TIMIVEX-681350 format. One line per 3 residues: their letters; for each residue x, y, z of N, C-alpha, C. Coordinates in steps of 0.001 Angstrom, whole numbers, m for minus. Example, Ala and Ser with C-alpha at 12.3 -4.5 7.8 and 13.67 -1.06 7.14 Angstrom:
% residues 2
AS	13190 m5690 7800 12300 m4500 7800 13200 m3300 7800  12850 m2250 7080 13670 m1060 7140 12900 30 7870
***
This chain:
% residues 475
MGQ	78718 82086 36526 77814 82495 37350 77499 83632 38918  76383 84065 38996 76411 85125 40227 76035 84307 41366  76340 85461 42260 76726 84965 43496 75363 84427 44133
DKI	74127 85419 44034 73014 84849 44589 72579 83629 43867  72694 83193 42844 71930 81745 42125 73154 80497 42318  74013 80846 42746 75146 79963 43415 74641 79515 45232
IMM	74083 80630 45778 73304 80358 47197 72361 79989 47274  71303 79815 45866 69978 79895 45759 70096 78257 44769  71115 77408 44755 71556 76073 44235 71723 75649 45650
LNH	72756 76144 46656 73400 75524 47569 72306 75156 48106  70786 76353 48668 69689 76356 49447 68947 75058 48753  68780 75237 47600 67725 74135 46839 68407 72805 47565
LSL	69805 72759 47710 70255 71296 47934 70501 70847 49590  69794 72073 50169 69530 72072 51928 70783 71625 52347  72192 72340 51646 73655 72314 52531 73852 73114 53533
HWW	74518 72636 54250 75380 73624 55755 76337 74259 55054  76900 75573 55308 78117 75977 54836 79452 75070 54909  79381 74199 55048 80595 72888 54871 80957 72599 53448
IVC	79571 73058 52713 79678 73041 51406 80465 73981 50243  80501 74702 51028 81191 75719 50331 82386 76257 51264  82690 75839 51928 83833 75579 52785 84420 74929 53824
IYI	83840 74514 54689 84594 73512 55740 82981 72561 56327  82228 72823 56638 81283 71923 57548 79668 71894 56711  79403 70492 56996 78009 69918 56936 77263 69728 57824
AST	76030 69807 58498 76225 69344 59942 75185 67975 59556  75893 67067 59598 74927 65934 58859 74851 65003 60588  73283 64080 60893 73467 63295 61594 72891 61806 60575
SLV	72927 62008 59858 72545 60824 58754 72843 59721 58715  72644 58435 59055 72924 56811 59659 73882 56973 57831  75021 56238 57968 75717 56277 56394 75716 54764 56632
EAS	75579 54169 55345 75649 52471 54752 77179 52085 55102  76953 50421 55340 78086 50061 56041 79659 49522 54883  79440 49887 53857 79974 49993 52728 80633 51585 52366
FLS	81847 51531 52493 82107 53098 52343 82578 53549 50878  81931 54287 50004 82628 53840 48464 84004 55357 48369  84488 55263 47297 85582 56515 47315 85352 57678 47236
RNL	85609 58533 48166 85067 59668 47929 86078 60906 47376  87348 60190 46805 88551 60744 46019 88986 62150 47237  88751 62063 48290 89701 63196 49285 90947 62851 49118
LNA	92173 63966 49294 93669 63853 49447 93324 62335 50516  94863 61716 49652 95159 60786 51072 96594 60912 51898  96166 61346 53062 96698 61657 54031 98181 61447 54336
NTA	98360 59962 53994 99087 58696 54353 100137 59708 52708  99420 59834 52045 100475 60386 50828 100984 61495 50307  100224 62263 50645 99893 63936 49866 100888 64648 50945
RLS	101365 65344 50416 102975 66684 50871 102295 67721 50898  103539 68470 52109 103026 69364 52006 103312 70711 50975  104456 70324 49950 104566 70763 49327 103954 70699 47820
ALS	102939 69732 47783 101736 69696 46856 100548 70387 47137  100687 70778 48280 99145 71724 49000 99900 73022 48885  99884 73625 47896 100492 74938 47539 99961 75910 47376
SPG	98744 76030 47580 98213 77336 48000 97214 77971 48997  98324 79331 49628 98183 79940 50701 96767 79971 50784  95826 80047 52432 94823 80372 51947 94083 79619 52109
NFY	94330 78336 51065 93151 77707 50631 93169 76062 51149  91553 75514 51500 91527 74526 52770 91624 73110 51965  92570 72293 52388 92735 70791 51976 91552 69696 53074
FLE	90994 69048 52179 90647 68001 52802 91209 66400 52763  91874 66033 53835 92964 64856 54010 92407 63665 54342  92222 62484 54058 91420 61547 54763 92702 60106 54908
FPL	91976 59403 55970 93717 58088 56454 92709 57220 55458  92861 56358 54596 92218 55923 53645 91882 54302 54664  90633 53706 54551 90987 52416 55532 91356 51412 54817
EDY	92157 51290 53481 92455 50119 53076 94179 50238 53532  94476 51342 53482 95794 51402 54206 96235 51102 55102  95621 50097 56193 95877 49789 57432 95520 48525 57220
RSS	96416 48153 57932 96065 46247 58169 95246 45632 59398  94541 45239 59345 93882 44248 60136 94119 44547 61412  95395 44599 61793 95707 44361 63249 96347 45536 63821
QLS	96250 47110 62714 95854 48305 63005 95496 48961 63274  95473 49749 64518 94076 50287 64796 93954 51553 63326  93200 51714 62936 92821 52419 61479 92213 53643 62294
PIC	92312 54782 61719 91629 56042 62038 90595 56106 61538  89260 56175 62290 87938 56077 61382 86856 56627 62678  86370 57280 61928 84964 57575 62658 83955 56634 63475
GDG	83087 56751 64215 82283 55894 65118 81492 54966 64152  81248 55429 63135 80439 54328 62445 81556 53693 61571  82359 53711 61942 83550 52672 61126 83955 53278 59667
SPY	83249 54726 59126 84042 55589 57944 84815 56070 58225  85970 56536 57307 87587 56975 57697 87460 58372 57999  88407 58720 58914 88382 60249 59923 88904 60959 58632
SFA	88904 61965 58333 89714 63361 57621 89488 64440 58700  90161 65084 58213 90397 66773 58948 90700 67315 57652  90294 68809 58311 90868 69775 57136 92310 70575 57546
FRR	92584 70866 56264 94109 71723 56424 94048 73043 55170  94323 74036 56451 94100 75566 55653 95842 75513 55470  96793 76137 54383 98009 76268 53834 98408 77200 54570
GSD	99331 78117 55530 99562 79473 56038 100231 79934 54515  100337 81158 55077 101405 81965 53871 102567 81258 54095  103853 81727 52926 105157 80975 52861 105618 81432 54491
EHI	105735 82578 54250 106621 83399 55700 105947 82572 57389  104679 82259 57661 103955 81801 58177 103645 80487 58072  104209 79869 57131 103407 78296 56969 103454 77337 58097
SKL	104818 77432 58941 105255 76752 60192 104821 77282 61753  103795 78008 61686 103078 78423 62578 101327 77877 62187  101128 77239 63591 99893 76141 63263 99201 76315 64492
LIE	97845 76152 63501 96334 77225 64118 95840 75475 64727  95574 74434 65684 94530 73514 65615 93441 73592 66539  92445 73270 65831 91328 73715 66826 90265 72394 66702
FES	90047 71997 67820 89460 70913 67873 87806 70644 68017  87086 70106 67012 85751 70338 67130 85092 69824 68743  84229 70376 68800 83502 69464 70486 82119 68960 69957
GPA	81649 68496 70975 80555 67966 70033 80447 66730 71616  78960 65655 71792 78828 65447 73005 79294 63932 73245  79948 63467 74369 80523 62115 74614 79474 61252 74872
YWG	79893 59856 75062 79545 59328 75841 80023 57817 76523  79508 57321 77630 80835 56613 78388 79484 55800 79020  78380 55190 78385 77360 54393 79568 76769 54533 80436
DGS	76124 56126 80465 75786 56369 81325 73815 56432 81205  73863 55773 80412 71896 55992 79610 71711 57117 78543  72058 58282 78629 71908 58934 77771 72024 59054 76498
SSC	71611 59451 75372 71749 59595 74226 71358 61129 73947  71491 60909 72214 71214 62530 71512 69977 62794 71567  68673 62012 72009 67582 62334 72566 67026 63264 73493
DVE	68522 63185 74785 67952 63959 75769 69132 65284 75962  69318 65451 74519 69971 67461 74717 69419 67839 73233  68929 68915 73481 68081 69395 72513 69209 70107 71474
GSI	68959 69698 70391 69717 70075 69148 71342 69503 69259  71395 68706 69460 72619 67325 69764 72976 67691 68567  74114 67877 68504 75126 66787 67330 75349 65874 66916
ARK	75278 64805 67608 75637 63767 68208 76270 62259 66905  77429 63608 65616 77371 62836 64868 78607 61843 64724  78355 60538 63987 79781 59534 63673 79991 59659 62646
QTP	80362 60343 61773 81455 60913 60277 81658 62467 60516  82247 62333 59702 82738 63548 59887 82204 64543 59426  81817 65903 59279 81087 66870 58857 80670 67389 57705
WYD	81647 66858 56899 81406 66927 55478 81283 65421 55228  81140 64463 55283 80917 63368 54534 79295 62985 53882  78281 63788 54596 77734 63807 53811 77277 64300 52143
YLK	77940 65524 52585 77715 66199 51115 78640 65455 50326  80474 64810 50869 80809 64078 49567 80181 62173 49128  79048 62172 50177 78189 60891 49820 77261 61061 48701
NFQ	76542 62429 49105 75288 62311 48244 75075 63358 47300  75936 64585 47587 75723 65849 46663 76854 66235 45826  78181 65721 45905 79514 66528 45690 79537 65959 43868
DSV	79060 64933 43561 79195 64699 42158 78036 66186 41511  76962 65888 42141 76108 67072 41455 76832 68842 41303  76922 68837 42536 77685 70089 42828 78509 70432 41697
VAT	79532 69556 41655 80737 69666 41083 80731 69004 39858  79667 68833 39028 78835 68862 37761 78328 69945 37576  78018 70620 38206 77438 72069 37833 78519 73058 37496
GIF	79503 73080 37819 80876 73657 37729 81198 74747 39054  80078 75411 39535 79941 75811 40532 81159 75603 41839  81556 74401 42201 82267 73974 43510 83106 72777 43175
PAL	84716 73358 43436 85554 71860 43086 85425 70771 43753  85709 69495 43607 85644 68563 44479 86632 69070 46032  86397 68316 46493 86876 68555 48277 88312 67438 47754
GTC	88616 67006 47304 90039 66312 46963 90940 67553 46331  90664 67949 45535 91628 68690 44745 92273 69499 45453  94033 69011 44575 94831 69654 45058 94753 71017 45441
AGV	94351 71612 44201 94093 73380 44519 93577 73739 45561  93014 72706 46206 92158 73433 47480 90901 73831 47322  90026 74449 48365 89104 74892 48323 89219 76240 48669
SPG	89022 77552 47359 89834 78408 47577 88510 79671 48949  89478 80668 48702 88760 81402 49958 87423 82811 49072  87510 82361 48116 86396 83039 47378 84759 82092 47955
FID	84919 80888 47633 83935 79989 48170 83594 80338 49473  84632 80525 50196 84336 80937 51979 83723 81929 51878  83919 83197 51450 83130 84119 51534 81519 83998 51048
VGI	81175 83112 50151 79651 82861 49317 79267 82228 50484  80051 81275 51423 79277 80511 52420 79331 81356 53364  79985 81595 54113 79510 82843 55492 78299 83704 55019
EFV	77763 83818 53593 76750 85336 53673 75657 84022 53472  75913 82745 53192 74548 81483 53096 73885 81650 54710  75705 81225 55693 75421 81012 57055 74328 81973 57634
HSS	74923 83191 57483 74812 84336 58157 72961 84392 57830  72566 84333 56845 71302 84386 56656 70247 83015 56834  70728 82125 57036 69995 81154 57373 70616 80037 58545
KTK	71535 79376 58476 71684 77720 58494 72381 77948 60244  73399 78853 60452 74317 78807 61408 73488 78787 62761  73829 78061 63860 73348 78144 65378 74009 79431 65845
KIS	73162 79850 66148 73543 81389 66957 73386 81256 68577  74354 82166 69057 74490 81896 70644 72986 82098 71155  72203 82859 70676 70896 82903 71292 69886 83707 70150
DNS	68630 83794 70916 67384 84413 69399 68137 85876 69345  68404 86854 69951 68545 88095 70224 70172 87945 69646  70692 87078 69252 72430 87524 69238 72672 87490 67899
TVV	73544 87849 66694 74649 87761 65498 75398 87256 66051  75616 86769 67149 77352 85658 67138 77017 84305 66547  77535 83522 65726 77652 82770 65283 78457 81615 65484
DLP	78035 80183 65467 79170 79537 65703 80063 78676 64636  81524 79731 64415 82208 79392 63548 83574 78852 63741  84277 78053 62511 85630 77502 63132 86270 79251 62961
IPL	87770 79346 63608 88501 80440 63455 88805 80798 62539  89251 80052 61067 89799 81086 59964 88212 81599 59162  87219 80916 59473 85899 81623 58446 85080 82639 59477
RGD	85830 83164 60740 84731 84621 61009 85059 85530 60664  84538 86820 60871 84685 88037 59945 85594 88388 60974  86364 89872 59363 87120 90270 60903 87234 91406 61506
SRD	87706 91105 62880 87463 91881 63837 88175 92309 64733  89371 93842 64762 90509 93753 65124 90307 93567 66558  88670 94146 67403 88197 93747 68731 88045 92118 68689
SWW	88141 91000 67804 87797 89942 68618 89098 88795 69349  89078 88301 70267 90152 87583 70179 90941 86830 69563  90555 86035 69026 91027 85398 68202 92117 86376 66895
EKL	91620 87290 66736 92658 88452 65717 93405 88253 66781  93764 88359 68181 94920 88638 68729 96221 87306 68717  95580 86254 68305 96526 85074 68307 97747 85229 67524
GGN	97934 85864 66239 99015 86105 65806 100309 87392 66367  99454 87990 66891 100372 88513 67716 101121 90333 67390  102549 90830 67700 102250 91763 66917 103381 91847 65745
RSN	103818 90559 65193 104285 90245 64307 103710 89249 63033  102981 88644 63490 101812 87907 62437 100663 88327 62183  99403 87775 61476 98476 87825 61692 97626 86197 61610
IRD	96730 86090 62493 96417 84580 62434 96103 84394 61048  95633 84456 60228 94832 84293 58913 95924 83972 58381  97315 83923 58203 98677 83963 58167 98936 82400 58244
WSY	98750 82403 59084 99025 80990 60166 98417 79793 59235  99221 78472 59091 98614 77179 58931 97493 76989 60201  96404 75867 59661 95052 75664 60275 94733 74261 60047
ILL	94769 73830 60916 93812 72433 60910 92616 72105 62091  91768 71521 61150 90666 71250 62174 90353 69972 62378  90000 69514 63335 90519 68081 63886 88372 67809 63783
PHC	87524 67063 62921 86518 66969 62986 86288 65800 64697  85122 66284 65417 84760 65265 66582 83580 64515 66055  84332 62980 65603 82809 62148 65129 82856 60346 66362
SLD	83358 60825 67204 83990 59556 67544 83274 59379 69306  82283 60080 69499 81696 60403 71245 82606 60053 71923  83568 60685 72108 84626 60394 73366 85749 61553 73411
WHL	85304 62535 72950 86108 63982 73127 87415 63792 72587  87799 62771 71709 88745 63223 71197 89941 62319 71673  89312 61233 72571 89923 60140 74031 90096 58880 73154
GHQ	89483 58516 72474 89502 56978 72413 90375 55979 71806  90547 54920 71927 91681 54012 71181 90967 52746 71134  89637 52615 71748 88819 51186 71247 88985 50343 70168
RKL	89037 49477 70277 89344 48379 68905 87447 48440 68795  86822 47673 69209 85986 46694 69267 84992 48199 69498  83599 47398 68748 82360 48301 68464 81809 48393 70220
QSI	81068 49699 70578 80701 49437 71521 79330 50186 71493  78512 49170 72303 76667 49615 71778 76315 50864 72619  75521 51616 72068 75257 52776 72503 73443 53212 72326
PSC	72963 53645 72898 72000 54218 72097 71571 55378 71614  70735 55498 70177 70541 56499 69364 69481 56939 69752  69463 58201 68961 68368 58915 68737 67684 58574 67359
SAE	66110 58662 66948 65712 58229 66122 65096 59665 65461  65672 60666 64663 65555 61637 64005 63997 61916 64058  62890 60451 63703 61569 61051 63077 60755 60550 64455
TQT	61095 60165 65028 60252 59290 66096 60518 60586 67484  61848 60452 68103 62653 61221 68880 62421 60357 70153  62547 58736 69621 62602 57693 70478 64041 56627 70343
MEH	64104 55790 71771 65575 55478 71931 65332 53951 70544  66795 54144 70151 66883 53018 69406 68220 52305 69809  68934 51188 69164 70575 50539 69789 70965 50903 68721
DAV	72126 51209 68576 73413 51343 67566 74875 50708 68619  75897 50977 67640 77129 50881 68033 77664 52073 67531  79168 52076 67909 80126 53249 67657 81164 52524 68300
YHR	81991 53165 67392 83864 52891 67877 84326 53995 68164  84648 54479 69447 85562 55035 70167 86637 55758 69607  87348 55472 68642 88586 55844 68030 89054 57392 68179
GGT	88902 58516 68701 89473 60113 68403 90482 59983 69257  91171 59221 70011 92161 59628 70327 93736 58803 69172  93118 57576 68391 93536 57432 67120 94104 58154 66261
NVH	92484 59080 66022 92455 59740 64936 93600 61049 65180  93188 61597 66741 93940 62666 66804 96035 62362 66506  96173 61105 67014 97282 60590 67275 97734 60047 65320
AVM	96955 59848 64292 97444 60304 63068 97733 61628 62229  96643 61760 62975 97197 63799 62295 98151 64445 62697  98833 63748 64250 99628 63993 64901 101043 63927 64106
EWI	101363 62179 63439 102097 61855 63258 102014 62800 61387  101054 63154 60988 101020 63617 59610 101708 65040 59619  101578 65917 60766 101987 67474 61034 103837 66814 61433
KTQ	104069 65675 61729 105749 65554 61798 106052 65200 60897  105607 64504 59830 106005 64567 58834 106017 65430 57665  105029 66621 57670 105145 67426 56845 106111 68727 57410
FPA	106294 68913 58604 107247 69582 59104 108426 69195 59861  109370 68719 59187 110333 67758 59849 111680 68432 60480  111318 69675 60183 112024 71038 61087 111570 71396 62043
GLD	110025 71008 62851 109463 71684 63606 108910 72699 63009  108171 73164 64192 107300 74225 64192 107736 75455 64619  107192 76377 63850 107917 77679 65052 106722 78350 65924
ALV	105987 77831 66024 105164 77787 66921 103582 77022 66727  103021 76677 68272 101540 76196 67636 100542 76863 68618  99275 76816 68758 98069 76950 69566 97136 75718 69435
TTA	96569 75251 70110 96001 74388 70368 94646 74770 71066  93302 74794 70367 92087 75265 71281 91428 74540 70991  89959 74257 71726 88818 73613 71620 87770 74222 71341
GGK	86224 73466 70947 84981 74232 71004 84451 74464 72366  83774 75495 73034 83376 76006 74190 82774 77192 74064  82184 77507 75304 81878 78807 76088 82593 79214 76854
IGG	83445 80681 76891 83631 81076 77965 82928 81214 79337  83696 80301 80535 82371 80148 81524 81836 79306 81694  81589 77941 80070 80961 76873 80393 79142 77141 79746
CGG	78891 75828 79491 77765 75827 79183 77216 74901 80002  75481 75693 79824 74286 74968 80479 74557 74886 82202  73649 74161 83081 73700 74673 84594 74620 73753 85189
DQL	73639 73237 85884 74869 72489 87394 74643 70833 86903  74246 70438 85903 73831 68991 85577 74904 68995 84528  75347 67698 84383 76377 67744 83043 75108 66924 82126
DPE	75691 67630 80682 74486 67449 79630 75980 66521 78820  75128 66091 77733 76154 65160 77147 77142 66016 75689  76645 67622 75810 77415 67736 74648 78478 69102 76056
TTS	78289 68988 76643 79721 69502 77576 80727 68736 77382  81992 69370 76974 82929 68695 76600 84199 68882 77372  85243 68210 77045 86476 67887 77068 87361 68571 77089
SIA	88241 69660 77484 89063 70351 76331 90563 69842 76644  90933 68629 77176 91958 67866 77437 92477 67741 75959  92141 67054 75003 92737 66986 74128 93908 67734 73784
PAI	92969 69155 73517 94220 69602 73091 95121 70333 73574  95537 69887 74987 96963 69696 75967 97743 68628 75486  97190 67336 75235 97269 66273 75436 98266 66095 73784
LAA	97742 66546 73258 98637 66759 71394 99618 67763 71395  99700 68758 72202 100433 69824 72405 101936 69558 73280  101423 68518 74310 102687 68009 74956 103131 66871 74210
NLA	102372 65984 73619 102718 64874 72321 103899 65801 71247  103389 66621 70513 103970 67980 69625 105573 68243 69960  105642 68664 71680 107268 69152 72628 108003 67943 72257
ASV	107070 67158 72140 108808 66290 72419 107948 64467 71761  108468 65411 70196 107749 64203 69338 108823 63811 68548  108675 62494 68845 110157 61694 67699 109335 61173 66068
TGN	109792 60943 65335 109681 60812 64301 110783 59451 63173  110391 58366 63435 111529 57596 62904 112829 57768 64200  113860 57671 63986 115341 58298 64594 115763 59578 65004
NIV	114634 60345 64350 115146 61690 64057 113843 62430 64591  114642 63261 65559 113985 63778 66845 113600 65125 65850  112406 65399 66204 111905 66765 65738 111795 67937 66825
PSP	111953 69036 66636 112367 69616 67105 111164 70486 67765  111032 70539 69307 109890 71283 69780 109173 72410 69230  108512 72890 68611 107727 74383 68754 108419 75439 69662
SSI	109017 76583 68963 110115 77370 69547 108189 78164 71150  107033 77698 70636 106297 78551 71855 104885 77445 71185  104286 77408 72557 103498 76721 72451 102149 77612 73688
LVV	101379 77662 72979 99873 77464 73598 98797 77004 73589  98338 76686 74890 97474 75681 74778 95787 76413 75392  95102 76422 74705 93586 77624 75207 92596 76574 75686
TEG	91853 76673 77068 91253 75335 77516 89910 76058 78484  89051 75648 77582 88016 75901 78764 87755 74722 79640  88512 75575 80944 88128 74507 82075 87346 74231 83075
SGM	86582 75711 82934 85142 75010 83794 84434 73931 84073  84485 73603 82857 83732 71605 82884 84244 70493 83560  85646 70844 83825 86408 70188 84144 86022 69507 85817
WNT	84820 70366 86081 84476 70628 87819 83368 69695 88142  82658 69504 87075 81513 68988 87146 81226 67397 87557  80804 67198 88868 81050 65898 89444 80665 64871 88606
NLP	79429 64863 87686 78867 64270 86560 80170 63270 85841  80992 64040 85668 82077 63421 84774 82542 62301 84930  82659 61533 83674 83435 59766 83836 84656 60020 84781
SHE	84143 58635 85171 85749 58409 85950 86739 57840 84932  88286 58161 85523 88996 57553 84601 89112 56309 84786  88508 55328 85685 88361 53796 85496 87333 54015 83882
IMA	86126 54764 83991 84891 54137 82620 85679 54728 81322  86548 56005 81648 87066 56288 80130 87716 55657 79740  88729 54834 80585 89447 53560 79876 88619 52138 80028
SRW	87729 52166 80317 87331 50628 79803 86264 50765 78359  85456 52284 78420 84680 52882 77744 85097 52770 76523  86311 53606 76470 86993 54256 75445 88451 53839 75430
NAI	88687 53227 76266 90730 52657 75986 91220 53936 76052  91068 55131 76921 91598 56374 76382 92681 56535 76968  93888 55768 76509 95437 55404 76864 96010 56845 77200
DLP	95679 57970 76510 96858 59009 76639 96412 59973 77422  95918 59406 78797 94767 60206 79584 96448 59868 80960  96821 60847 81234 98126 60993 82126 98434 60334 83567
SKS	97397 60069 83659 97165 60277 85167 96148 59266 85418  95792 58191 86341 94849 57440 87046 93943 58281 87783  93123 59214 86796 92620 59804 88124 91553 60696 87328
GLA	90926 61483 87598 89342 62349 86739 90762 63848 86072  89943 64283 84939 90007 64991 83786 91016 66288 84670  90650 66418 85816 91298 67961 86293 92629 67324 86801
EAM	92567 66171 87374 94466 65474 87530 94783 65176 87084  94644 64656 85529 95297 64255 84409 95712 65718 83450  95006 67180 83702 95635 68173 83139 96421 68662 84154
EVL	96164 68666 85299 97402 69145 86558 98866 68167 85956  98629 67105 85511 99715 66308 84901 100680 66793 83725  99609 67351 83085 99775 67476 81325 100742 69290 81918
VRS	100436 69885 82579 100587 71087 82924 101554 71649 83936  102281 70471 84699 102737 70230 85299 104174 69761 84687  104118 68865 83971 105062 68572 82842 105265 68920 81257
STA	104600 70201 81570 104811 70713 80029 106322 71539 79738  106864 71362 78763 108268 72329 78611 108511 73370 78793  109181 73930 79412 109105 75900 79301 108825 76879 78696
LTE	108294 76037 77286 108392 76950 76310 106842 77077 75925  106128 76170 76812 104592 76040 76457 103688 76834 77521  102812 77369 77387 101586 78377 78310 100031 77801 78232
YVW	99081 78478 78957 98297 77954 79206 97572 79333 79174  96111 79075 78271 95038 80080 78611 94158 79312 79498  93849 79816 80694 92513 78803 81087 91433 79703 81431
MAS	90250 79046 80798 88718 80058 81099 88449 79361 82231  88609 80156 83693 87488 79627 84807 86239 79712 84965  84993 79085 85490 84195 79105 86189 83126 80786 86126
REG	82322 81121 85903 81820 82508 85870 82120 83226 87446  82402 84323 87416 83115 85064 88811 81519 84218 89603  81452 84184 90585 80454 83648 91618 80148 81941 91617
KTT	80253 81434 90970 80057 79962 90634 81642 79223 90587  82740 79833 90722 84416 78831 91367 83985 78190 92660  83827 76844 92419 84119 76801 93732 85325 76330 94755
EKE	85610 75800 95756 86856 76533 96103 87981 75611 96025  87560 73885 95581 88100 72672 94905 88608 73707 93778  87667 74234 92522 88675 74926 91176 89567 76035 91600
KNW	89150 76787 92817 89818 77968 93483 91529 77364 93528  91529 76877 94627 92822 76048 95586 93447 75328 93845  92450 74520 93247 93592 74149 91687 93804 75424 90924
LKS	93477 76084 90646 94036 77156 89845 95186 77657 90447  94944 78270 92103 95923 78712 92667 97548 78424 92794  97087 76759 92712 98340 76223 92514 99158 75802 91342
QKA	98235 76113 90319 99095 75782 88977 99334 77054 88672  99024 78157 89044 99802 79558 88928 100487 79384 89548  101455 79287 90858 102386 79060 91519 103549 78407 90998
AQK	102649 77038 90786 104129 76127 90022 103942 76555 88614  104007 77588 87947 104000 77737 86404 103712 79272 86352  104550 80281 87244 104335 81430 87086 104944 82202 85859
GKF	103836 82784 85224 104453 84025 84307 103571 82601 83179  103452 81747 83368 102858 80435 82110 101550 80115 82098  101093 80636 83261 99290 79848 83198 98302 81271 83277
HVY	97927 81478 82662 97031 82831 82734 95581 82414 82798  95250 83022 83803 93789 82376 83916 92437 83536 83796  91558 83515 82996 90448 84620 82299 89188 84200 83482
EPS	88812 84987 84360 87939 84388 84679 86859 85384 84632  85484 85249 83727 84726 85713 83166 83895 86643 84329  83300 87863 83623 82260 88358 85117 81503 87809 85057
SES	80317 88345 86009 79415 87784 86577 78433 88877 86176  78728 89544 85637 77672 90981 84944 77715 90329 83199  76216 89646 83222 76604 88995 81102 75654 89615 80519
KEN	75864 89968 79318 75951 90474 78423 74163 89495 78073  73458 90062 76970 72031 89062 76507 72466 87961 76399  73731 88233 75489 74208 87241 74579 74960 86070 75032
EEE	75170 86491 76450 75959 85410 77398 75150 84135 78130  74033 84424 78020 73290 83668 79070 73557 82150 79050  73272 81206 79837 73627 80447 79674 73482 80030 79339
LNW	73884 78710 78314 73342 77981 76900 72565 76606 77226  71519 75994 76687 71316 74077 77009 72364 73586 76363  72990 73920 75157 74485 73349 74146 75441 74356 74145
CPL	76650 73513 74243 78139 74370 73601 78442 74051 72066  79111 75976 72312 79621 75615 70476 80506 74553 70187  80111 74364 68829 80900 73220 68728 82645 73728 68135
YSF	82982 75027 68053 83800 75793 67747 84191 76792 69581  85576 77378 69247 86274 78004 70173 85763 79001 70426  84927 79454 71424 84723 80741 71718 84606 81537 71096
PDD	82890 81665 70407 82651 82509 69583 82678 83895 70037  82844 84771 69580 82938 86810 70319 81773 86549 71079  81252 86121 72237 80133 86292 72954 80610 86638 74267
ANA	81902 86839 74359 82484 87522 75716 82554 89232 76260  83001 89227 77479 83032 90772 77961 83997 91093 76632  83988 92628 76144 85151 93380 76017 86287 92745 75895
DFS	86627 92733 76784 88283 92523 78278 88533 91700 78177  87560 90374 77696 88235 89169 76576 89348 89252 76085  88898 90342 75257 90290 90180 73869 91392 91260 74455
DFF	91292 91746 75433 92478 92539 76069 92965 91495 77142  92740 90534 77196 92986 89593 78297 94289 88919 77378  93554 88602 75989 94341 87606 75082 95595 88598 75035
YRV	95092 89626 74379 96228 90637 73769 97431 90715 74543  97068 90723 75574 98498 91020 76842 98841 89756 77136  98140 88350 77359 98557 87200 77000 99596 87039 75865
IEN	99342 87453 74743 100103 86956 73108 101179 87687 73128  101029 88988 73453 102285 89938 73453 103489 89742 74086  103478 88393 74639 104665 87725 75610 104997 86791 74827
MAW	104086 86304 74189 104896 84822 73470 105952 84762 72238  106498 84198 72365 107864 84379 71128 107517 84828 69985  106556 84317 68935 106205 84634 68124 106079 86182 67834
SSS	105664 86375 69003 104786 88259 69074 105638 89100 69536  106941 88628 70126 107548 89323 70865 108678 88654 71274  109765 89728 71521 111209 88995 72303 111271 88758 73503
SNS	110494 89778 74203 110179 90064 75634 109611 88922 76372  110551 88536 77341 109905 87602 78341 109518 87977 79345  108983 89138 79840 108046 89223 81030 106833 88332 81046
SVK	107063 88401 82173 105270 87710 83077 104493 88462 82666  103185 87418 82380 102012 88386 82321 100847 87971 83321  100274 89360 84424 99476 88799 84931 98009 87846 84988
SLS	97805 87401 86223 96598 86513 85645 95031 87789 86086  94580 87892 85353 93604 88872 85345 91718 88958 85348  90928 89194 85962 89924 88943 85891 89029 89885 85050
SKD	87884 89799 84512 87099 91472 83867 86871 92460 84279  87402 91811 85792 87502 93597 86506 88772 94169 86679  89713 93126 86508 90734 93957 86618 90555 95055 85532
FQN	90615 94748 83896 90015 95637 83254 88654 96618 83088  88226 96109 84006 87104 97616 84246 87696 98277 84923  88806 97692 86179 89189 98911 86850 90629 99611 86675
NDP	90778 98916 85732 92600 99282 85016 93226 98646 86423  93342 98210 87313 94074 97705 88339 93728 96320 89124  95036 95489 88433 95052 94372 88541 94459 93819 90030
GGD	95226 94787 91168 94635 93999 92347 94455 92795 92842  94109 92627 94551 94147 91278 94518 94873 90147 94690  94858 89590 93435 95638 88342 93480 97167 88862 92661
DET	97583 88998 93387 99349 89499 93182 100199 88429 92376  99307 86681 92040 100631 85601 91632 100808 86234 90070  101734 85976 89358 101353 85838 87683 101220 84407 87151
G	100608 85173 86046 100031 83710 85202 99590 84101 84569
***
């Protein structure tokens, strides 16, 4: 069957590109009873069975595998949680890139998805709608395999999906931009893009293993709440407020995936990069909207994997860890307090009884010697004194391990402030110097170079002038 016919069929089914790779943007309600969708069982599937490098595998935590006394990994509507795993090449399989999908959160402030234009307040995994409504018919035609197949979803289907997306469905940074919001492995090849620098001088990031963690719990991957929480929702038909309920178990879901990683890689990881959705320099204006994301969950997971224990066996810490954080949003005064996140979400992973910035500081200061951070500061001219002092303090305490990028105040047309945040990590909408910044950081990571020399914390002006200037601290 020709490629054009495949795309026509996909268009006819009104499916987004996760049908042909990883994502379906679905906000439809799901029935209370959940039928088997035949995804691979994350509790029993082994890495040795996921044997095709470059293919995507979809793994689910079935509800029936958990006792009533246990907090089962579930999405906001009670459906099973699942994640996507892309196997790396045999040589680099133990190098792992983990990307956290972003999205709106709810903490009882009266907001809902009605408040945000284009909000994706999803309470299921992004491919759930496909599994529930379309998979049988698509698989029956022979053009697409079941997502649960041990062979995985091959890169050939992804190529078709990206062409389909570029021509229609994917959200763009602006009307005049060709930049699209895609997970890192599905982006086009470009040596000038920051994500191409992640693998360093001795590997290609596309040869690494990859995990995508969907955000389907409205809690920024932080909740461990047992009981349903009431929440106002938005009627797609009438754009009016309705009453709904949600499970906030994002943190429980992350813990389940962490245990899967520890089981599959008993000898430890060779390298680990964690990152989350967001836009360099932040999204929106001064008022916090529900789509502003918290980037603290990737740091929590990295910290847990760096000192993880499986049973009685200590799992070696990754030889080198990089946590990539969009930090400008952590300074918004409208963020929920620690008390609100504790009561609403049961966010027990937060390492301090204070706000997100303070919790992040604890994570940074307590991190292993092999953990480094890339931090996206607020755009030049919008950094508050509190943020400046905080960054200076982290750089001084973590010399050579805390790398700060301050976006220039000179913005290109596709860098205008958004009223929505990208679901995935930093679409390539930054100044060209952002890629150079990443290269200078990555070339000193253990997986890229044997050098242990420190890296300067540089702003965009530093690259324009070829002179670091100003701040003499390393970081």
